[in-house]
Backbone as CSV, one residue per row, in Angstrom:
resi,resn,N_x,N_y,N_z,CA_x,CA_y,CA_z,C_x,C_y,C_z
1,MET,13.993,-33.493,-22.815,13.999,-33.468,-21.162,15.155,-32.229,-21.098
2,THR,16.047,-31.944,-21.317,16.715,-30.762,-20.838,15.753,-29.467,-21.962
3,ALA,15.142,-29.073,-22.521,14.022,-28.261,-22.557,13.211,-28.134,-22.152
4,TYR,12.931,-28.678,-21.300,11.645,-29.209,-20.443,12.439,-28.408,-19.290
5,VAL,13.111,-29.375,-18.377,13.977,-28.803,-17.204,14.361,-27.088,-17.165
6,LEU,14.801,-26.679,-18.170,15.806,-25.597,-18.061,14.036,-24.411,-18.736
7,SER,13.031,-24.876,-19.093,11.803,-24.115,-19.221,11.233,-23.755,-17.737
8,ALA,11.350,-24.806,-17.168,10.454,-25.380,-15.628,11.604,-23.931,-15.094
9,GLY,13.217,-24.091,-15.270,13.823,-22.918,-14.096,13.288,-21.919,-14.426
10,LEU,13.384,-21.395,-15.398,13.033,-20.569,-16.009,11.481,-19.788,-15.170
11,ALA,11.056,-20.760,-15.975,9.350,-20.122,-14.621,9.135,-20.096,-13.875
12,GLN,9.966,-21.051,-12.939,10.336,-20.581,-11.631,11.293,-19.298,-11.123
13,ARG,12.579,-19.084,-11.997,12.274,-18.180,-11.425,11.768,-16.648,-11.935
14,ALA,11.389,-16.793,-13.189,10.043,-15.611,-13.336,9.377,-15.392,-11.968
15,ARG,8.608,-16.694,-11.079,7.653,-16.664,-10.336,8.605,-15.913,-9.370
16,ALA,9.953,-16.737,-9.111,10.892,-16.161,-8.197,10.950,-14.450,-7.639
17,PHE,11.157,-13.911,-8.954,11.314,-12.128,-9.389,9.334,-11.773,-9.035
18,TYR,9.290,-12.194,-9.628,7.539,-11.930,-9.854,6.964,-11.153,-8.006
19,ALA,7.462,-12.833,-6.881,6.740,-12.758,-5.818,7.715,-11.726,-5.195
20,LEU,8.791,-11.200,-5.271,9.421,-10.352,-4.683,8.520,-8.361,-4.798
21,THR,8.094,-8.205,-6.267,6.877,-7.043,-6.247,5.852,-7.143,-5.638
22,LYS,6.053,-8.131,-4.466,4.590,-8.553,-4.081,3.230,-7.809,-4.798
23,PRO,2.497,-8.626,-5.257,2.024,-8.169,-6.473,0.646,-7.596,-5.477
24,ARG,-0.154,-8.896,-4.860,-1.265,-7.796,-4.130,-0.981,-6.544,-3.786
25,VAL,0.107,-6.268,-3.111,0.045,-5.164,-2.025,0.405,-3.946,-3.328
26,VAL,0.988,-4.117,-4.764,0.823,-3.215,-6.067,-0.112,-3.095,-6.444
27,SER,-1.103,-4.216,-6.904,-2.173,-4.219,-7.847,-3.144,-2.430,-6.354
28,LEU,-3.240,-2.973,-5.428,-3.966,-1.968,-4.553,-3.536,-0.556,-4.587
29,ILE,-2.281,-0.487,-5.179,-1.601,1.338,-5.225,-1.191,1.684,-6.462
30,VAL,-1.151,0.510,-8.195,-1.800,0.973,-8.642,-2.832,1.132,-8.999
31,PHE,-4.234,0.774,-8.058,-5.787,0.733,-7.730,-5.607,2.623,-7.742
32,THR,-5.131,3.002,-6.719,-5.527,3.779,-6.257,-4.687,5.045,-6.861
33,ALA,-3.645,4.555,-7.817,-3.361,5.730,-8.877,-3.896,6.045,-9.847
34,VAL,-4.567,4.312,-10.325,-5.015,4.689,-11.540,-6.332,5.881,-11.185
35,ILE,-6.683,5.468,-9.917,-8.148,6.262,-9.931,-7.947,8.071,-9.408
36,GLY,-6.914,8.367,-8.814,-5.607,9.500,-8.742,-5.972,10.741,-10.030
37,MET,-5.911,9.283,-11.646,-5.884,10.324,-12.426,-6.874,10.262,-12.958
38,PHE,-8.060,9.376,-12.715,-9.268,9.700,-13.513,-10.451,10.697,-12.716
39,LEU,-9.575,11.052,-11.230,-10.364,11.860,-11.131,-9.764,13.668,-10.527
40,ALA,-8.424,13.615,-11.246,-7.782,14.868,-11.685,-8.567,15.311,-12.489
41,THR,-9.450,14.887,-13.632,-9.637,15.029,-14.677,-11.287,15.355,-15.128
42,PRO,-11.777,16.257,-15.814,-13.552,15.878,-15.498,-13.560,14.790,-16.878
43,GLY,-12.777,14.806,-17.715,-13.068,14.096,-19.073,-12.430,12.974,-18.858
44,MET,-11.298,12.657,-20.084,-11.016,11.033,-19.687,-9.296,11.474,-19.480
45,VAL,-8.678,10.645,-19.315,-6.948,10.708,-18.815,-6.586,10.063,-20.601
46,PRO,-5.588,11.142,-20.893,-4.648,10.811,-21.819,-4.434,9.583,-21.844
47,ALA,-4.179,8.776,-23.011,-3.948,7.755,-22.835,-2.020,7.976,-22.468
48,GLN,-1.804,8.415,-22.866,-0.031,8.141,-22.928,0.596,8.467,-21.497
49,VAL,-0.412,8.938,-20.937,-0.258,9.900,-18.874,-0.524,7.967,-18.361
50,LEU,-1.580,7.852,-18.939,-2.429,6.451,-18.280,-1.775,5.300,-18.361
51,LEU,-1.231,4.879,-19.824,-0.498,3.738,-20.150,1.239,3.796,-19.145
52,ALA,1.741,4.791,-19.562,3.400,5.510,-19.068,2.907,5.325,-17.546
53,GLY,1.871,6.196,-17.105,2.309,6.610,-15.424,1.617,4.867,-15.380
54,THR,0.758,4.220,-15.295,0.133,2.876,-14.507,1.281,2.828,-14.246
55,LEU,2.360,1.867,-15.582,3.023,1.262,-15.999,4.873,1.733,-14.651
56,GLY,5.051,3.755,-15.100,5.885,3.400,-14.403,5.186,3.481,-12.857
57,ILE,4.864,3.618,-12.384,4.757,2.925,-10.958,4.179,1.971,-10.425
58,ALA,3.626,1.662,-11.331,3.606,-0.239,-10.406,5.032,-0.164,-10.799
59,LEU,6.219,-0.694,-11.888,7.265,-0.858,-11.825,8.551,-0.068,-10.080
60,VAL,8.123,1.115,-10.525,9.176,1.873,-9.105,8.459,1.105,-7.653
61,ALA,6.901,0.688,-7.410,6.288,0.084,-6.734,6.839,-1.085,-5.990
62,GLY,7.286,-1.812,-7.632,7.427,-3.448,-7.740,8.936,-3.325,-7.026
63,ALA,10.147,-2.082,-7.489,11.300,-2.458,-6.769,11.469,-1.627,-5.626
64,ALA,10.061,-0.874,-5.043,10.841,-1.135,-3.465,10.492,-1.825,-2.411
65,ALA,9.601,-2.673,-2.937,9.040,-4.279,-2.987,10.263,-4.586,-2.626
66,ALA,11.192,-5.480,-3.418,11.813,-6.054,-3.871,12.705,-5.477,-2.699
67,MET,13.035,-4.224,-2.415,14.212,-3.858,-1.846,13.640,-3.555,-0.518
68,ASN,12.586,-4.185,-0.144,11.762,-4.289,0.899,12.009,-5.830,1.511
69,CYS,11.546,-6.545,0.380,12.573,-8.555,0.800,14.313,-8.571,1.164
70,LEU,14.926,-7.304,0.421,16.744,-7.390,0.367,16.718,-7.294,1.966
71,VAL,16.280,-6.023,2.667,16.756,-5.413,3.954,15.948,-6.807,4.986
72,GLU,15.128,-7.340,4.326,14.119,-7.821,5.774,14.791,-8.895,5.832
73,GLN,15.052,-10.002,4.446,15.474,-11.323,4.529,15.327,-11.845,5.819
74,LYS,16.225,-12.012,6.358,16.678,-12.291,7.619,15.319,-12.302,8.203
75,LEU,14.481,-11.297,9.368,13.383,-10.918,9.494,12.127,-12.272,8.407
76,ASP,12.641,-11.867,7.435,11.306,-12.667,6.989,11.313,-14.079,6.945
77,ALA,12.734,-14.668,7.505,12.977,-16.160,7.518,12.309,-16.202,8.774
78,LEU,11.956,-15.391,9.912,11.830,-15.552,11.292,10.436,-15.944,11.697
79,MET,9.559,-15.517,10.250,7.939,-15.004,10.458,7.761,-15.854,9.346
80,GLN,6.148,-16.734,10.420,5.587,-17.804,10.156,5.332,-16.769,8.061
81,ARG,4.382,-15.720,8.232,3.908,-14.899,7.065,4.288,-14.698,5.861
82,THR,5.865,-14.854,6.162,6.920,-14.304,4.686,8.103,-15.278,5.363
83,ARG,7.930,-16.171,5.783,9.248,-17.365,5.265,9.143,-17.998,3.772
84,TRP,7.842,-17.930,3.197,8.324,-18.415,1.894,8.490,-17.617,0.734
85,ARG,8.596,-16.117,0.898,9.015,-15.267,-0.210,10.750,-16.163,-0.501
86,PRO,10.765,-15.620,-1.691,11.819,-15.645,-2.773,13.502,-15.487,-1.171
87,LEU,13.474,-14.557,-1.139,15.315,-14.788,-0.195,15.205,-16.071,0.719
88,PRO,14.352,-15.653,1.903,14.472,-16.610,2.657,14.434,-17.837,2.181
89,ARG,14.008,-18.367,0.808,13.787,-19.839,0.312,15.140,-20.128,-0.407
90,GLY,16.245,-18.942,-0.860,17.072,-19.645,-1.282,16.922,-19.595,-2.581
91,GLU,15.870,-18.816,-3.389,15.908,-18.958,-4.658,15.614,-17.840,-4.981
92,LEU,16.671,-16.493,-4.751,17.212,-15.515,-5.923,18.541,-15.251,-4.702
93,SER,19.375,-14.590,-5.059,20.111,-14.120,-4.420,20.190,-12.657,-3.951
94,PRO,20.539,-11.816,-2.774,20.805,-10.821,-2.596,21.392,-10.052,-4.213
95,LEU,22.232,-10.722,-4.905,22.268,-9.598,-5.642,21.545,-9.026,-6.888
96,GLN,21.303,-10.742,-6.522,20.285,-10.511,-7.683,18.209,-10.029,-7.612
97,THR,18.345,-9.843,-6.429,17.230,-8.923,-5.521,17.933,-7.451,-5.963
98,LEU,18.489,-6.822,-6.018,18.924,-5.682,-5.722,19.221,-5.042,-7.802
99,VAL,19.784,-6.293,-8.470,20.286,-5.829,-9.884,18.681,-5.804,-10.074
100,PHE,17.391,-6.838,-10.190,16.283,-6.797,-10.612,15.234,-5.035,-9.915
101,ALA,15.632,-4.920,-8.539,15.267,-3.915,-8.303,15.609,-2.566,-9.014
102,GLY,16.847,-2.183,-8.894,16.909,-1.271,-10.261,17.146,-1.122,-10.875
103,ALA,16.864,-1.983,-12.259,16.313,-2.493,-13.034,14.483,-1.763,-12.978
104,ILE,13.557,-2.252,-12.848,12.227,-2.227,-12.703,11.511,-0.714,-12.435
105,GLY,13.018,-0.270,-10.990,12.879,0.916,-11.227,13.220,2.022,-11.815
106,GLY,14.385,1.845,-12.070,15.255,2.739,-12.953,14.298,2.511,-14.755
107,ALA,13.635,1.440,-15.030,12.718,1.680,-15.996,11.375,2.969,-15.669
108,GLY,10.537,2.211,-14.703,9.887,3.045,-13.855,9.718,4.686,-13.863
109,LEU,11.136,4.674,-13.735,11.329,6.215,-13.565,11.836,6.769,-14.563
110,TRP,12.552,6.263,-15.834,12.253,6.875,-17.288,11.115,6.751,-17.919
111,LEU,10.141,5.824,-17.571,8.981,6.632,-18.043,8.389,7.355,-17.854
112,LEU,8.299,7.355,-16.355,7.511,9.154,-15.924,7.785,10.066,-16.076
113,LEU,9.647,10.318,-16.522,10.264,11.453,-16.776,10.240,11.693,-17.964
114,HIS,10.440,10.836,-18.858,10.169,10.818,-20.758,8.130,11.023,-21.063
115,PHE,7.447,10.115,-20.743,6.159,10.063,-21.204,4.710,10.587,-20.158
116,VAL,5.238,11.221,-18.561,4.702,12.020,-18.248,5.012,13.108,-17.699
117,ASN,5.302,13.419,-16.796,6.176,14.803,-16.759,6.909,14.549,-15.084
118,ALA,7.775,15.271,-14.873,8.823,15.378,-14.210,8.480,15.260,-12.257
119,LEU,7.746,15.949,-12.543,7.047,16.186,-10.826,6.533,14.888,-10.432
120,THR,5.568,13.852,-11.238,4.713,13.032,-11.039,6.870,12.301,-10.637
121,MET,7.547,12.118,-11.906,8.409,11.419,-11.054,9.799,11.613,-10.246
122,TRP,9.332,12.315,-9.558,10.658,13.538,-8.241,9.465,12.809,-6.660
123,LEU,8.258,12.977,-7.454,7.519,12.203,-6.311,7.723,11.270,-6.156
124,THR,7.537,9.871,-7.158,7.889,8.512,-7.036,9.467,7.870,-6.684
125,VAL,10.148,8.961,-6.562,11.402,8.929,-6.105,11.047,9.167,-4.942
126,ALA,10.348,10.520,-4.456,9.962,10.515,-2.921,9.499,9.459,-2.108
127,THR,8.485,8.505,-2.863,7.445,7.480,-2.463,8.589,6.289,-1.978
128,PHE,10.067,5.814,-3.369,10.173,4.920,-3.346,11.642,5.309,-2.080
129,VAL,11.558,6.088,-1.757,12.633,6.880,-0.424,12.271,5.985,0.669
130,GLY,10.995,7.525,0.744,9.979,6.973,2.096,9.881,5.414,2.757
131,TYR,9.170,4.256,1.578,8.912,2.740,1.282,10.283,2.452,2.046
132,ALA,11.456,2.495,0.724,12.040,1.177,1.278,13.184,2.062,2.081
133,ILE,13.823,3.208,2.503,14.790,3.845,3.383,13.911,3.351,4.073
134,VAL,13.174,5.310,4.727,12.738,5.442,5.640,11.737,4.745,6.174
135,TYR,11.216,4.139,6.098,10.516,3.235,6.789,10.877,1.785,6.804
136,THR,11.641,1.174,5.629,12.084,-0.088,6.162,13.497,-0.629,7.303
137,VAL,13.934,0.737,6.826,15.735,0.548,7.559,15.456,1.206,8.641
138,ILE,14.718,2.580,8.592,15.105,3.414,9.964,13.817,2.815,10.688
139,LEU,12.133,3.155,10.523,12.175,3.387,11.045,10.644,1.907,11.888
140,LYS,10.758,1.210,10.599,10.503,-0.456,11.215,10.811,-1.285,12.338
141,PRO,11.865,-1.399,12.720,13.288,-2.027,13.899,12.722,-1.314,14.796
142,ALA,12.573,0.483,14.701,13.325,1.634,15.434,11.903,1.534,16.542
143,THR,10.617,1.564,16.186,9.567,2.730,16.977,8.605,1.790,16.231
144,PRO,6.592,1.482,17.355,5.904,1.128,17.143,5.084,1.632,16.484
145,GLN,5.285,2.888,16.315,4.993,4.835,15.420,5.451,3.677,14.034
146,ASN,6.073,2.967,13.574,6.557,2.977,12.020,5.306,2.636,11.010
147,ILE,4.386,2.233,11.474,3.174,2.348,10.474,2.812,3.503,10.473
148,VAL,2.582,3.972,11.993,1.660,5.465,11.280,2.761,6.446,11.171
149,ILE,4.184,7.050,11.225,5.294,6.977,9.960,4.822,7.284,8.762
150,GLY,5.027,5.905,8.480,5.505,5.405,7.041,4.912,5.326,6.761
151,GLY,3.259,5.432,6.915,2.354,5.973,6.151,2.421,6.180,5.581
152,ALA,2.819,7.529,4.993,2.759,8.407,4.348,3.463,8.321,2.581
153,SER,4.434,7.259,2.719,4.413,6.713,1.715,3.458,5.908,0.872
154,GLY,3.319,5.227,2.225,1.769,4.170,1.148,0.600,4.763,0.436
155,ALA,0.474,6.254,1.341,-0.979,6.845,0.835,-0.465,8.090,-0.339
156,MET,0.811,7.726,-0.554,1.236,9.128,-1.918,0.235,8.289,-3.492
157,PRO,0.445,7.092,-3.374,-0.141,6.490,-5.161,-1.293,8.105,-5.872
158,PRO,-2.670,7.143,-5.301,-3.628,8.788,-5.400,-2.983,10.178,-6.063
159,VAL,-2.014,10.606,-5.340,-1.115,12.103,-5.304,-0.280,11.622,-6.699
160,LEU,0.010,10.663,-6.974,1.535,10.265,-8.087,0.264,10.800,-9.185
161,GLY,-1.144,9.343,-9.058,-1.991,10.122,-10.526,-2.669,10.926,-10.250
162,TRP,-2.702,11.871,-9.701,-3.206,13.437,-9.733,-2.351,13.941,-10.299
163,ALA,-0.769,14.233,-10.189,0.401,15.028,-10.422,0.765,14.360,-11.575
164,ALA,0.173,12.889,-12.031,0.482,12.971,-13.586,-0.488,13.379,-14.301
165,VAL,-1.853,13.578,-14.104,-2.453,14.178,-15.034,-2.451,15.566,-14.780
166,THR,-2.168,16.202,-14.649,-2.277,18.099,-13.783,-1.002,18.397,-13.385
167,GLY,-0.001,17.870,-13.327,1.515,18.366,-12.895,1.321,19.520,-11.835
168,GLU,1.050,19.079,-11.196,0.625,19.483,-9.757,-0.188,18.924,-8.796
169,VAL,-0.617,19.061,-7.500,-1.179,18.826,-6.975,-1.607,19.964,-5.407
170,GLY,-2.977,19.567,-5.539,-4.274,20.184,-5.073,-4.445,19.547,-4.306
171,ILE,-5.772,20.558,-3.551,-6.382,19.807,-2.377,-7.020,19.033,-2.021
172,GLU,-7.379,18.516,-3.497,-8.681,16.956,-3.545,-7.291,16.219,-3.700
173,ALA,-6.445,16.088,-3.913,-5.557,15.122,-4.287,-4.635,14.778,-2.794
174,MET,-4.666,16.171,-1.635,-3.868,15.474,-0.453,-4.922,15.017,0.698
175,VAL,-6.420,15.231,0.110,-7.513,14.628,0.528,-7.301,12.919,0.704
176,LEU,-7.247,12.939,-0.837,-7.216,11.591,-1.318,-5.880,10.516,-0.563
177,PHE,-4.517,11.774,-0.409,-3.508,10.891,0.423,-4.150,10.585,1.810
178,LEU,-4.652,11.520,2.937,-5.643,11.745,4.071,-6.193,10.558,4.384
179,ILE,-7.071,10.355,3.618,-7.828,8.714,3.632,-6.778,7.467,4.173
180,ILE,-5.773,7.891,2.694,-5.412,6.606,3.366,-4.000,6.431,4.172
181,PHE,-3.533,7.449,4.488,-3.303,7.905,5.693,-3.655,7.442,6.654
182,ALA,-4.710,7.417,7.483,-5.707,7.147,7.946,-6.160,5.712,8.789
183,TRP,-6.183,5.495,6.567,-6.519,3.718,6.843,-5.589,2.622,7.228
184,THR,-4.326,3.512,6.900,-2.695,2.410,7.164,-2.706,1.807,8.533
185,PRO,-3.331,2.727,9.692,-3.115,1.761,10.742,-4.230,1.319,11.506
186,PRO,-5.192,0.735,11.233,-6.179,0.090,11.478,-6.023,-1.250,10.658
187,HIS,-5.503,-1.037,9.420,-5.828,-1.730,8.392,-4.211,-3.146,8.645
188,PHE,-2.996,-1.970,8.758,-2.086,-3.072,9.255,-2.066,-3.983,11.565
189,TRP,-2.766,-2.310,11.940,-2.639,-3.386,12.972,-3.821,-4.751,13.586
190,SER,-4.840,-4.695,12.404,-5.542,-5.431,12.731,-4.474,-7.304,12.398
191,LEU,-3.743,-6.569,11.372,-2.597,-7.648,11.290,-1.777,-8.242,11.984
192,ALA,-0.944,-7.121,12.304,-0.410,-7.019,13.792,-1.254,-8.216,14.962
193,LEU,-2.306,-7.313,15.016,-2.979,-8.874,16.380,-2.715,-10.270,16.312
194,TYR,-3.356,-10.136,15.465,-3.402,-11.358,15.105,-2.178,-12.451,14.244
195,ARG,-0.910,-11.394,14.579,-0.024,-12.040,14.129,1.295,-11.857,15.118
196,THR,0.915,-11.417,15.684,1.787,-10.366,17.563,3.063,-11.352,17.411
197,GLU,3.076,-12.646,17.743,4.106,-13.412,18.238,5.282,-13.818,17.413
198,ASP,4.496,-13.321,15.744,5.427,-13.570,14.800,6.845,-12.384,14.679
199,TYR,6.018,-11.475,14.928,6.776,-9.905,15.104,7.542,-10.009,16.557
200,ALA,7.360,-10.742,17.366,7.350,-11.125,18.733,9.057,-12.117,18.680
201,ARG,9.057,-12.976,18.276,9.964,-13.357,17.593,11.167,-12.673,16.845
202,ALA,10.209,-11.965,15.972,11.547,-11.436,14.872,12.498,-10.457,15.550
203,GLY,11.841,-9.839,16.798,12.285,-8.725,17.073,12.056,-7.166,16.880
204,VAL,10.410,-7.349,16.207,10.418,-6.169,15.418,8.924,-5.061,16.548
205,PRO,9.200,-4.247,17.012,8.378,-3.790,17.654,7.302,-3.132,17.614
206,MET,6.546,-3.545,17.103,5.039,-3.537,16.004,4.499,-3.452,17.646
207,LEU,3.333,-2.137,17.275,2.299,-1.813,18.698,1.650,-3.030,19.650
208,PRO,1.101,-4.267,18.881,1.057,-5.066,19.928,2.026,-5.657,20.550
209,VAL,3.348,-5.684,20.218,4.288,-5.934,21.021,5.083,-5.142,21.589
210,THR,5.021,-3.989,22.055,5.736,-3.035,22.889,4.757,-2.725,24.122
211,HIS,2.825,-2.385,23.420,2.194,-1.897,24.179,1.218,-3.445,24.429
212,GLY,1.394,-3.957,23.885,0.301,-5.089,24.276,-0.980,-4.794,23.294
213,LYS,-1.828,-5.919,23.496,-3.117,-6.070,22.289,-4.322,-4.414,23.065
214,ARG,-4.654,-4.958,24.337,-5.622,-4.548,24.298,-5.175,-2.723,24.135
215,TYR,-3.893,-2.267,24.298,-4.100,-0.678,23.552,-3.602,-0.623,22.083
216,THR,-3.305,-1.571,22.316,-3.585,-1.709,20.070,-4.715,-1.783,19.365
217,ARG,-5.985,-2.404,20.634,-7.387,-2.281,20.279,-8.202,-1.253,20.271
218,LEU,-7.821,-0.450,21.082,-8.276,0.987,21.008,-7.426,2.056,20.435
219,GLN,-6.384,1.776,19.749,-5.392,2.566,19.007,-6.484,2.377,17.298
220,VAL,-6.610,0.639,17.321,-7.324,0.287,16.029,-8.772,0.991,15.813
221,LEU,-9.706,1.626,16.811,-11.064,2.045,16.924,-10.645,3.453,16.849
222,LEU,-9.612,4.374,17.764,-9.463,5.418,17.500,-9.266,5.740,15.659
223,TYR,-8.565,5.294,15.387,-7.913,5.813,14.243,-9.129,5.265,13.375
224,THR,-9.710,4.250,13.005,-11.168,3.648,12.360,-12.190,5.335,12.454
225,LEU,-12.244,6.071,13.517,-13.120,7.181,14.022,-12.163,7.949,12.632
226,ILE,-11.259,8.622,13.183,-10.262,9.690,12.432,-10.163,9.166,10.998
227,LEU,-10.505,7.498,9.928,-10.330,7.082,8.473,-11.956,8.019,9.097
228,PHE,-13.169,7.608,9.305,-14.042,7.842,8.913,-14.720,9.324,9.024
229,ALA,-14.732,9.692,9.675,-14.027,11.465,9.309,-13.283,11.951,7.640
230,ALA,-12.023,11.124,7.574,-11.513,11.603,6.809,-12.110,11.002,5.388
231,SER,-13.064,10.035,5.150,-13.514,9.416,3.885,-14.448,10.415,4.118
232,LEU,-14.959,11.181,4.385,-16.118,11.826,4.404,-15.948,13.733,3.245
233,LEU,-14.576,13.703,3.463,-13.750,15.268,2.959,-14.700,15.276,1.597
234,PRO,-14.166,14.124,0.873,-14.517,14.827,-0.500,-15.870,15.360,-1.083
235,TYR,-16.817,14.960,0.122,-18.385,15.599,0.028,-18.139,16.645,0.680
236,VAL,-17.133,17.163,1.822,-17.099,18.225,2.464,-16.377,19.310,1.382
237,ILE,-15.750,19.315,0.874,-14.887,20.090,0.220,-15.754,19.823,-1.828
238,ARG,-17.039,19.264,-1.767,-17.597,19.391,-3.183,-16.587,18.486,-4.414
239,MET,-16.140,17.292,-3.996,-14.818,16.732,-5.011,-15.694,15.452,-5.145
240,SER,-17.330,15.024,-4.232,-18.020,14.393,-4.535,-19.230,14.507,-4.741
241,GLY,-19.929,13.485,-4.670,-21.646,14.152,-4.547,-22.144,12.666,-3.737
242,VAL,-23.666,12.904,-3.426,-24.459,12.193,-2.239,-24.036,11.075,-2.706
243,LEU,-24.283,9.605,-3.971,-23.204,8.648,-3.955,-22.595,8.579,-3.547
244,TYR,-21.389,9.048,-2.971,-20.113,8.676,-2.377,-20.149,9.088,-1.307
245,LEU,-20.924,9.810,-1.028,-21.808,10.054,0.450,-21.808,9.280,0.953
246,ALA,-22.587,8.532,0.722,-24.088,7.109,0.804,-22.768,6.153,1.223
247,VAL,-22.286,6.225,-0.107,-21.362,4.757,-0.386,-20.468,4.742,1.334
248,ALA,-19.511,5.694,1.165,-18.653,5.976,2.744,-19.068,6.259,3.836
249,CYS,-20.474,6.029,4.146,-21.069,6.100,5.499,-21.026,4.291,5.381
250,VAL,-21.683,3.738,4.968,-21.996,2.569,4.897,-20.759,1.650,5.092
251,LEU,-19.482,1.837,4.182,-18.271,1.276,4.034,-17.819,1.870,5.556
252,GLY,-17.645,3.139,5.843,-17.731,3.209,7.127,-17.884,2.766,8.860
253,ALA,-19.566,2.702,8.543,-19.756,2.698,9.468,-19.829,1.004,9.528
254,LEU,-19.604,-0.092,8.721,-18.605,-1.699,8.475,-17.452,-1.270,9.466
255,PHE,-16.837,-0.479,8.890,-15.320,-0.675,9.715,-15.118,-0.525,10.803
256,LEU,-16.372,0.642,11.371,-15.618,1.391,12.662,-17.033,-0.167,13.539
257,ALA,-18.011,-0.812,13.182,-18.773,-2.126,13.677,-17.698,-3.170,13.719
258,TYR,-16.767,-3.337,13.056,-15.724,-4.342,12.745,-14.301,-4.031,13.823
259,ALA,-13.722,-2.862,14.136,-13.286,-1.727,15.208,-13.584,-1.955,16.144
260,LEU,-14.835,-1.494,16.862,-15.578,-1.997,18.249,-15.688,-3.306,17.917
261,ARG,-16.179,-4.401,17.421,-15.586,-5.629,17.816,-14.654,-5.700,18.747
262,ILE,-13.527,-5.836,17.498,-12.281,-5.945,18.087,-12.054,-4.860,19.616
263,TYR,-12.551,-4.085,20.018,-12.047,-3.709,21.245,-12.739,-4.352,21.854
264,LEU,-13.320,-4.333,21.857,-14.950,-5.275,23.251,-14.836,-6.852,23.441
265,ALA,-14.599,-7.351,22.006,-14.596,-9.143,22.172,-13.492,-9.448,20.952
266,TYR,-12.479,-9.544,21.319,-11.189,-9.443,20.666,-11.056,-11.457,20.467
267,THR,-10.882,-11.581,19.134,-10.455,-13.052,18.544,-9.733,-12.982,17.631
268,ASP,-8.823,-13.874,17.618,-7.662,-13.692,16.575,-9.096,-13.935,14.894
269,ALA,-9.463,-14.176,14.865,-10.445,-14.640,13.849,-10.710,-13.523,13.197
270,LEU,-11.027,-12.683,14.423,-12.184,-11.518,13.982,-10.906,-10.289,13.643
271,ALA,-9.670,-10.268,14.220,-9.285,-9.499,13.620,-8.695,-9.907,12.122
272,GLN,-8.523,-11.201,11.682,-8.201,-11.356,10.854,-8.763,-10.841,9.554
273,ARG,-10.740,-10.474,9.546,-11.476,-10.528,8.793,-11.317,-8.907,8.967
274,THR,-11.312,-8.567,9.953,-11.073,-6.890,9.696,-10.114,-7.148,8.954
275,PHE,-8.804,-7.432,8.883,-7.751,-6.709,8.357,-8.076,-7.535,6.422
276,ARG,-8.846,-8.144,6.020,-9.602,-8.365,4.391,-10.429,-7.927,4.507
277,TYR,-11.361,-6.849,5.646,-12.334,-5.629,4.743,-12.081,-4.846,5.261
278,SER,-10.651,-4.169,5.494,-10.033,-3.293,4.942,-9.106,-2.951,4.064
279,ILE,-8.593,-4.277,2.912,-8.747,-4.114,1.641,-9.477,-3.510,1.199
280,ALA,-10.898,-4.757,1.311,-12.256,-4.335,0.236,-12.588,-2.804,0.446
281,TYR,-12.448,-2.559,1.926,-13.185,-1.176,2.273,-12.102,-0.168,1.175
282,LEU,-10.635,-0.412,1.237,-10.672,0.830,0.096,-10.541,0.707,-1.030
283,ALA,-10.918,-0.380,-0.946,-11.195,-0.124,-3.121,-12.228,-0.371,-3.708
284,PHE,-13.318,-0.198,-2.308,-14.338,0.189,-2.835,-15.083,1.596,-2.982
285,LEU,-14.443,2.046,-1.456,-14.018,3.340,-1.323,-13.767,4.375,-3.185
286,PHE,-12.608,3.998,-3.389,-12.422,4.600,-4.373,-13.215,4.293,-5.647
287,ALA,-13.329,2.784,-5.886,-14.007,3.163,-6.819,-15.763,3.287,-6.710
288,ALA,-16.035,4.221,-5.621,-17.297,5.531,-5.385,-16.876,6.070,-5.724
289,LEU,-15.867,6.736,-5.230,-15.196,8.123,-5.831,-15.083,8.298,-7.644
290,LEU,-14.799,7.679,-8.034,-15.038,7.306,-9.392,-16.026,7.378,-9.853
291,VAL,-16.700,5.692,-9.857,-18.074,6.169,-10.381,-19.408,7.271,-9.748
292,ASP,-18.526,7.802,-8.971,-19.304,9.299,-8.487,-18.771,10.264,-9.734
293,HIS,-17.768,10.504,-9.614,-16.975,11.863,-10.590,-17.884,11.360,-11.452
294,TYR,-18.075,11.075,-12.600,-18.458,10.807,-14.072,-19.969,10.115,-13.950
295,LEU,-20.555,10.943,-12.879,-22.277,10.854,-12.672,-22.490,11.988,-13.368
């Protein structure tokens, strides 16, 4: 009986540490980073780079997410969307979270330095600092443009993947960066629209809190137009072919339809569907890039 209780306690603790890493967010980060690796070479990615690069980026991304949970634990406790996280629930202490983030982040950087290359490691350090410190500590509590400015760190994964294979950052990598950078505002503001009361209660100056929902709905539409244009750039610079162009147009047209409906006939349910579609949009867009690359 004692062994069973101990085992159950360890499993619960492991689930709490796992939740700190925001696995759903990290999975999209890793996915776009891996796509960046494959797009960087006409052949196959070397096994060492693929394995060490993927694991290293995932570990550092998880560490950044844990640091975000640590810094925002009081805010998380005030918001319905985040009050289930381990720190607000008292499942983990701040010290445990800090040690965990340091351990997995350090391991990830070690893997990148010793089995990939120094450029990828330093770019990953910059991405960690951009998210865990610049966005979380400085921008998020200070400006409604936090998502736009802080989106630079979230747009870095395909650049990391590209650098892991080539040892440099080319124009193609910057195009991938631009797509995710333009995707971030309509993606996150769709969420913020139907969670406005949550952010207001926590005192976070998200755009619908500071400028109202109608202004935010307009920004979602405008940034979706920018995203549509950015998504065509891989074809413009001959990075991809007609298959990707067709998929990008279809996916972009659907995103624009959602954004237009948000602007003209808003409901919380529609904003929630738009947020969910935005995740599928990015996944399918990058998958189309990969398929087109090898045709």
